C-alpha positions in Angstrom: -11.5 -0.8 -3.9 -9.4 -3.0 -2.3 -6.2 -1.4 -3.2 -5.2 1.8 -1.7 -1.7 3.6 -1.2 6.2 7.7 5.5 9.3 12.2 8.0 8.9 13.3 11.6 6.3 10.7 12.2 5.0 7.9 10.3 2.4 5.2 11.4 1.8 2.5 9.3 -0.4 -0.7 9.9 0.2 -3.7 8.0 0.5 -7.6 8.4 3.4 -9.7 7.7 3.7 -13.5 7.9 6.3 -16.4 7.9 6.4 -19.5 5.8 8.4 -22.8 5.4 8.4 -26.3 4.2 8.7 -28.2 7.4 6.4 -29.8 9.7 3.8 -27.9 11.7 4.5 -27.2 15.5 2.6 -26.0 18.1 5.3 -24.2 20.2 5.9 -20.6 19.4 9.5 -19.5 19.2 11.4 -16.3 18.6 10.4 -14.4 15.3 14.1 -14.4 14.8 14.8 -17.9 14.7 16.9 -19.8 12.1 15.1 -20.8 8.8 12.2 -18.3 9.1 11.0 -16.3 6.0 9.2 -12.9 6.5 6.6 -11.7 3.9 5.0 -8.1 4.1 1.2 -8.4 3.8 1.4 -4.9 2.1 2.7 -6.9 -0.8 0.4 -6.6 -3.7 -0.1 -7.1 -7.4 -2.5 -5.1 -9.2 -3.8 -3.9 -12.7 -6.5 -1.7 -13.9 -7.9 -0.9 -17.6 -10.1 2.4 -17.6 -12.1 4.4 -20.0 -12.3 8.0 -19.0 -15.1 10.5 -20.2 -15.0 14.1 -19.2 -17.9 16.3 -19.5 -16.9 19.1 -21.7 -13.2 17.8 -21.6 -10.8 15.2 -22.5 -11.7 11.7 -23.3 -9.4 8.9 -23.3 -8.1 5.5 -21.6 -5.9 4.7 -18.7 -4.0 1.7 -17.7 -1.6 0.5 -14.8 -0.2 -2.3 -13.3 2.3 -2.7 -10.3 4.3 -5.2 -8.2 5.3 -4.7 -4.6 7.3 -7.6 -2.8 9.4 -7.6 0.2 10.7 -10.8 1.9 13.2 -11.7 5.0 15.1 -14.9 5.4 17.0 -15.6 8.5 20.0 -18.2 7.6 21.0 -18.4 11.4 19.4 -17.0 14.6 19.1 -13.6 15.0 20.4 -12.3 11.6 17.9 -12.0 8.5 18.6 -10.7 5.1 15.9 -9.5 2.9 14.9 -8.1 -0.6 11.9 -5.6 -1.6 10.9 -5.0 -5.1 8.6 -2.4 -6.4 7.8 -1.9 -10.0 5.0 -0.3 -11.9 3.7 1.7 -14.9 0.9 4.1 -15.3 -0.2 5.1 -18.9 -2.7 7.5 -20.1 -3.9 8.5 -23.7 -6.5 11.4 -24.3 -7.6 13.3 -27.2 -4.8 15.9 -27.2 -2.1 14.4 -25.3 -0.5 11.1 -24.0 1.5 10.3 -20.8 3.7 7.4 -19.7 5.4 6.8 -16.3 7.4 3.8 -15.2 9.3 2.9 -12.0 11.5 0.2 -11.1 13.1 -0.1 -7.6 14.9 -3.0 -5.4 16.2 -2.6 -1.9 18.5 -4.9 0.1 18.0 -5.2 3.9 19.8 -6.6 6.7 18.1 -7.4 10.1 19.4 -8.3 13.5 16.8 -9.5 16.2 16.6 -10.9 19.7 14.2 -12.3 22.2 14.9 -11.4 25.8 14.3 -13.9 28.7 11.2 -11.9 29.5 9.8 -12.5 26.2 10.5 -8.9 24.8 11.5 -8.7 21.1 13.7 -6.3 19.5 15.3 -5.8 16.0 17.3 -3.3 14.2 17.4 -3.3 10.3 19.0 -1.4 7.6 18.7 -1.0 3.9 20.0 0.3 0.4 17.8 0.6 -2.6 18.5 1.4 -6.4 16.1 2.2 -9.2 15.1 4.2 -12.1 12.0 6.2 -13.0 10.7 7.6 -16.4 8.1 10.0 -17.4 7.0 10.9 -20.9 4.5 13.4 -21.9 3.8 14.2 -25.7 1.3 16.4 -27.5 0.9 17.4 -31.3 3.6 20.3 -30.7 5.5 19.2 -27.7 7.5 16.2 -26.2 9.2 15.7 -22.7 11.1 12.7 -21.6 12.7 12.6 -18.2 14.8 9.9 -16.8 15.8 9.5 -13.3 18.0 7.4 -11.2 17.1 6.5 -7.8 19.2 5.8 -4.6 17.8 5.4 -1.1 18.9 4.3 2.3 16.9 3.6 5.6 17.6 2.5 9.3 14.7 1.2 11.6 14.3 -0.4 14.9 11.2 -2.3 16.1 9.7 -4.1 18.9 7.1 -6.8 18.1 4.6 -7.5 21.1 2.7 -10.8 20.7 -1.1 -10.2 21.0 -2.3 -13.6 20.1 -0.4 -16.7 21.3 -2.2 -19.2 19.1 -1.5 -17.3 15.9 1.6 -15.4 16.7 -0.1 -12.1 15.9 1.7 -9.2 17.2 1.8 -5.4 17.4 5.0 -3.9 16.4 6.1 -0.3 16.9 8.8 0.9 14.7 11.3 3.9 14.4 13.4 4.9 11.4 15.2 7.3 9.2 14.9 7.5 5.4 16.9 9.2 2.7 16.3 9.3 -1.1 17.6 11.0 -4.1 16.3 11.0 -7.7 18.8 12.3 -10.2 18.2 13.3 -13.9 20.8 14.9 -16.3 20.1 18.4 -15.1 17.9 17.8 -12.0 18.3 16.4 -8.4 15.5 16.0 -5.8 16.5 15.1 -2.4 14.4 14.0 0.6 15.1 13.0 4.0 13.2 12.4 7.3 12.6 10.1 10.3 9.5 8.1 11.1 7.5 6.3 13.6 5.7 3.1 12.5 3.4 0.5 13.8 2.6 -2.7 12.2 0.6 -6.0 13.1 2.6 -9.1 12.4 2.5 -12.7 12.3 5.9 -13.9 13.7 5.6 -17.7 14.2 8.7 -20.0 13.4 8.6 -20.9 9.8 7.5 -24.6 10.5 4.1 -23.5 12.0 3.1 -22.4 8.4 3.9 -25.6 6.6 1.1 -27.3 4.5 0.2 -28.6 1.0 -2.8 -27.6 -1.0 -5.0 -30.2 0.8 -4.8 -28.6 4.0 -6.5 -25.5 2.8 -9.9 -26.9 3.9 -8.4 -27.3 7.5 -7.2 -23.9 7.6 -10.4 -22.4 6.5 -12.6 -24.4 8.7 -15.0 -21.9 10.8 -13.7 -18.8 9.5 -16.9 -18.2 7.3 -19.3 -18.9 10.3 -21.3 -16.4 12.0 -19.2 -14.1 14.3 -16.0 -14.3 12.5 -14.2 -11.4 11.2 -11.3 -10.3 9.1 -9.2 -7.4 8.3 -7.2 -6.4 5.0 -3.5 -6.6 5.2 -3.2 -3.1 3.5 -5.0 -1.4 6.6 -2.6 1.5 7.4 -2.2 4.7 9.2 0.5 7.0 8.0 1.9 10.3 9.3 4.9 11.8 7.5 6.7 15.1 7.7 10.2 15.8 6.1 12.1 18.2 3.8 12.8 18.1 0.0 15.4 19.9 -2.0 15.5 20.4 -5.7 18.4 21.5 -7.7 18.0 22.4 -11.5 19.4 24.9 -14.1 17.9 28.2 -14.5 18.4 31.2 -16.9 21.8 32.5 -18.1 23.7 29.6 -17.0 22.6 29.8 -13.2 21.6 27.1 -10.9 18.4 27.2 -9.0 17.8 25.6 -5.6 14.6 25.1 -3.9 13.5 23.9 -0.5 10.1 22.7 0.7 8.6 21.2 3.8 6.3 18.3 3.3 3.8 16.6 5.4 1.0 13.9 5.0 -1.5 11.8 6.8 -3.4 8.8 5.5 -5.5 6.3 6.9 -6.6 3.0 5.0 -8.5 -0.1 6.5 -10.9 -2.8 5.6 -12.9 -4.8 8.1 -15.5 -7.5 7.5 -17.9 -9.5 9.9 -19.9 -12.5 9.0 -23.5 -12.1 10.2 -24.5 -15.5 9.1 -22.4 -18.3 7.5 -21.1 -17.1 4.4 -22.6 -14.0 4.2 -20.3 -10.9 5.7 -20.7 -7.1 5.8 -18.0 -4.7 6.2 -16.5 -1.4 4.9 -13.2 0.4 3.8 -12.1 3.7 4.5 -9.6 5.9 2.8 -8.3 9.1 4.1 -5.6 11.3 2.9 -4.2 14.8 3.2 -0.8 16.4 2.4 0.9 19.8 2.5 3.9 21.5 1.0 5.5 24.8 1.8 7.9 26.0 -0.7 10.4 28.1 1.4 11.8 30.0 -1.7 8.9 31.0 -3.6 6.4 31.6 -0.6 3.8 29.1 -2.3 1.9 26.5 -0.6 -0.1 23.5 -1.8 -2.6 21.2 0.0 -4.7 18.4 -1.0 -6.9 16.2 0.9 -9.4 13.2 0.0 -11.7 10.6 1.9 -14.0 8.0 0.7 -16.1 5.5 2.7 -17.6 2.4 1.2 -19.8 -0.3 2.7 -19.4 -3.6 1.3 -21.2 -7.0 1.3 -19.5 -10.4 0.6 -21.0 -13.7 -0.2 -18.9 -17.0 0.0 -20.3 -19.8 -2.2 -22.4 -21.8 0.0 -20.9 -25.3 -0.7 -18.5 -27.6 1.0 -14.8 -27.9 0.2 -12.4 -25.6 -1.8 -15.4 -23.8 -3.7 -16.4 -22.3 -0.3 -13.4 -20.1 -0.5 -14.7 -18.4 -3.3 -16.7 -15.3 -2.9 -18.5 -12.4 -4.6 -18.6 -8.9 -3.3 -20.4 -5.4 -4.1 -19.2 -2.1 -2.8 -20.6 1.6 -3.1 -18.8 4.3 -1.5 -18.9 8.3 -1.3 -16.3 10.7 -0.8 -14.8 14.2 -1.4 -11.4 15.6 -2.7 -10.2 19.0 -2.5 -7.1 20.8 -3.5 -5.7 24.3 -2.8 -2.7 26.2 -4.0 -1.6 29.7 -2.8 1.2 32.1 -3.6 1.6 35.7 -2.9 -0.7 36.8 -5.7 -3.6 34.3 -5.7 -5.5 31.4 -4.1 -7.0 28.5 -6.2 -9.3 25.8 -4.8 -10.9 23.0 -6.3 -13.4 20.6 -4.7 -15.0 17.4 -5.9 -17.7 15.0 -4.7 -16.7 11.4 -5.3 -18.7 8.3 -6.0 -17.7 4.8 -6.7 -19.3 1.1 -7.0 -17.6 -2.1 -7.8 -18.8 -5.8 -8.4 -16.3 -8.5 -8.3 -15.0 -12.1 -7.3 -12.2 -13.5 -5.4 -10.9 -16.7 -3.7 -9.3 -17.0 -0.1 -6.1 -19.3 -0.4 -5.3 -19.9 3.2 -1.6 -20.5 3.8 -2.0 -20.8 7.6 -4.5 -20.8 10.2 -6.4 -17.6 10.1 -4.3 -16.0 7.2 -5.4 -16.1 3.5 -3.9 -14.7 0.3 -7.0 -13.5 -1.7 -6.7 -12.6 -5.4 -9.6 -10.6 -7.0 -10.9 -9.0 -9.9 -13.8 -6.6 -10.4 -15.5 -4.1 -12.7 -15.8 -0.6 -11.2 -17.4 2.7 -12.0 -16.2 6.2 -10.6 -17.4 9.6 -11.0 -16.0 12.9 -9.8 -18.1 15.9 -9.8 -16.7 19.5 -9.9 -18.6 21.3 -7.0 -18.1 24.8 -8.6 -19.0 23.9 -12.2 -21.0 20.7 -12.0 -18.7 19.2 -14.6 -18.2 15.4 -14.1 -15.4 13.0 -14.9 -16.5 9.3 -15.3 -14.1 6.3 -15.1 -15.1 2.5 -15.6 -13.2 -0.5 -16.3 -11.6 -3.6 -14.7 -9.1 -3.8 -11.9 -7.8 -6.9 -10.2 -4.9 -7.9 -7.6 -4.6 -9.4 -4.2 -4.7 -8.8 -0.6 -3.6 -10.6 2.5 -6.4 -11.0 5.1 -6.2 -11.8 8.9 -9.3 -13.7 10.3 -10.1 -13.8 14.0 -13.2 -14.3 16.4 -13.8 -12.3 19.3 
């Protein structure tokens, strides 16, 4: 699949780009120049609609959608203001229960950046965010409805190192701190930590990305030839460690406080190479592991998963805009495992994963070597319990978009 999902350390690979409405220029300036717009290529819009069949268990339907958008604008040199929006829902309806989850968040951000005489770039940014979450679960005899108000802050410094002068492609290490709070009527969850993050960015002056629709052919010329490559904008490596504290009412009017240490590592990536004109092969990799240690109840929880999915993609072999349309086929294998421990017992579950998808998409080039690529596909997923051989099968449509960076070695 194209979509995938930071703290003592966090490393996150993403792609960002700049856009404007003026005339294209060839000279690269500071990434913090007046009039620049920054967009995060981790931006995505997605949906899925699935049927779920469980062997010997619940059958039902699942659907979800989400939108993540982030942008910065520099009204003057050095100073930029930004906004990040995240919204989504996840609904499930099975034979004996129904669940609904929704989340809406907005972050307001400020950035100061400078380029030194030797070309070294450095920035600092800060943000504050607000939002809400709601979780509903109901059966024939039980109903629960939790509502949370969200609050968060983050501080970060980064240094873009330009890798490709012609496209403004940069490697950007970043270091920061984040704090978040989720508060309901009777319960509060708090999380805090620091992170180290690295990203790939395209930081040209905004005028270098100006074009109209007729320029799309020019921007895509040669990128489907033999030897061309591209990577997906969501490619990322994350390493996170932090602490979480929960407060909620206990029995006889008491207040319960629990503390836990959490950590997670994830790796996602997508890479394609054109073997001949219009025909590319590639693969995506998704790996994730997380652990939590409840310091008060002496309990531990660990989960891990990985999938590796080879892919083949074919652009329509015609001239003009239709050459930017493509079809793809993907088939993957993987494994997932969960383990929970306490003072009395240890429980482990392990699953074999399989997936296949067939879909279509279109590369909309907004700049030389960068494309916004919406897609839709039909997928088949299966999960097999290794201890009982019971299977869960999921099938349905999904769609969204990804941002791709094209390059040649």
